[in-house]
C-alpha positions as CSV (number, residue, x, y, z in Angstrom):
1,M,-21.4,2.3,2.1
2,K,-19.7,5.6,2.7
3,L,-18.8,6.7,6.2
4,T,-17.2,9.8,7.6
5,V,-15.0,9.3,10.6
6,E,-12.8,11.8,12.5
7,I,-9.5,10.4,13.6
8,P,-6.4,12.2,15.1
9,D,-4.0,13.7,12.5
10,S,-1.1,11.7,13.8
11,L,-3.1,8.4,13.3
12,Y,-4.2,9.5,9.8
13,R,-0.6,10.2,8.8
14,R,0.7,6.9,10.2
15,A,-2.1,5.0,8.4
16,K,-1.6,6.8,5.1
17,I,2.2,6.1,5.3
18,R,1.5,2.4,6.0
19,A,-0.9,2.2,3.1
20,V,1.6,3.7,0.7
21,E,4.4,1.5,2.0
22,E,2.2,-1.6,1.3
23,G,1.4,-0.3,-2.1
24,G,-2.3,0.2,-1.4
25,T,-4.8,2.8,-0.6
26,L,-5.9,4.1,2.8
27,R,-9.4,2.7,2.0
28,E,-7.9,-0.8,1.5
29,L,-5.9,-0.5,4.7
30,V,-8.9,0.5,6.7
31,I,-11.1,-2.3,5.3
32,A,-8.4,-4.9,5.9
33,S,-7.9,-3.7,9.4
34,L,-11.6,-3.7,10.2
35,E,-12.0,-7.2,8.8
36,R,-9.0,-8.5,10.8
37,E,-10.3,-6.9,14.0
38,L,-13.9,-8.2,13.6
39,A,-12.6,-11.7,12.7
40,G,-10.8,-11.8,16.0
41,T,-7.4,-12.1,14.5
42,G,-6.3,-8.5,15.4
43,R,-2.7,-9.4,14.7
44,V,-0.1,-6.7,14.1
45,A,0.2,-6.2,10.3
46,E,4.0,-5.8,10.6
47,E,4.4,-9.3,12.0
48,A,2.8,-10.9,8.9
49,A,3.9,-8.4,6.3
50,P,6.8,-9.5,4.1
51,Y,10.0,-7.4,4.0
52,F,8.9,-5.9,0.7
53,A,5.8,-4.4,2.4
54,R,7.8,-3.2,5.4
55,R,10.9,-1.8,3.6
56,T,11.9,1.8,4.1
57,L,11.6,3.8,0.9
58,L,13.7,6.8,-0.1
59,P,11.8,10.0,0.6
60,A,11.7,11.1,-3.0
61,F,10.4,7.7,-4.1
62,R,7.8,7.7,-1.3
63,K,6.5,11.1,-2.4
64,L,6.2,10.0,-6.0
65,R,4.3,6.8,-5.0
66,A,2.0,8.9,-2.7
67,V,0.9,11.1,-5.7
68,G,0.4,8.0,-7.9
69,A,3.4,8.4,-10.2
70,F,3.8,4.6,-10.5
71,T,0.2,3.5,-11.0
72,G,-0.8,2.0,-14.3
73,G,1.7,1.5,-17.1
74,T,3.0,-1.7,-18.4
75,D,3.9,-4.6,-16.2
76,S,7.7,-5.1,-16.3
77,T,7.4,-8.8,-17.1
78,A,5.2,-8.0,-20.1
79,A,7.6,-5.4,-21.3
80,V,10.6,-7.8,-21.0
81,S,8.6,-10.6,-22.8
82,E,7.7,-8.3,-25.6
83,E,11.3,-7.2,-26.1
84,R,12.5,-10.8,-26.1
85,D,9.8,-11.8,-28.6
86,A,10.8,-9.0,-30.9
87,R,14.4,-10.5,-31.2
C-alpha cells in the first residue's frame, strides 16, 4: 500500500543517511522501523547493527552509493571464482 507522510527535513536526511549506511533503501528502513516499533522491540538500531552497518564512509564513496553507483554488477566472490577456474 502506498502512503504519503510529511516528516521534518532533518529527520528525512538522517533517515536517508542511515539507509545508505546500512546499504538499503529508505523504504526498507521505514518498514523495518515500523515492524520493530509495532512488535514492541523498539530497540535502537545502532545497538544491534554490526560495525559494517555503522561505519563512517568517505564522503565521495557515500555520494556514489547514494546515487546507486554500486548496485548490480557481479558479486566479488563469483568474479574471483571465475578467475580461479580459468587458471
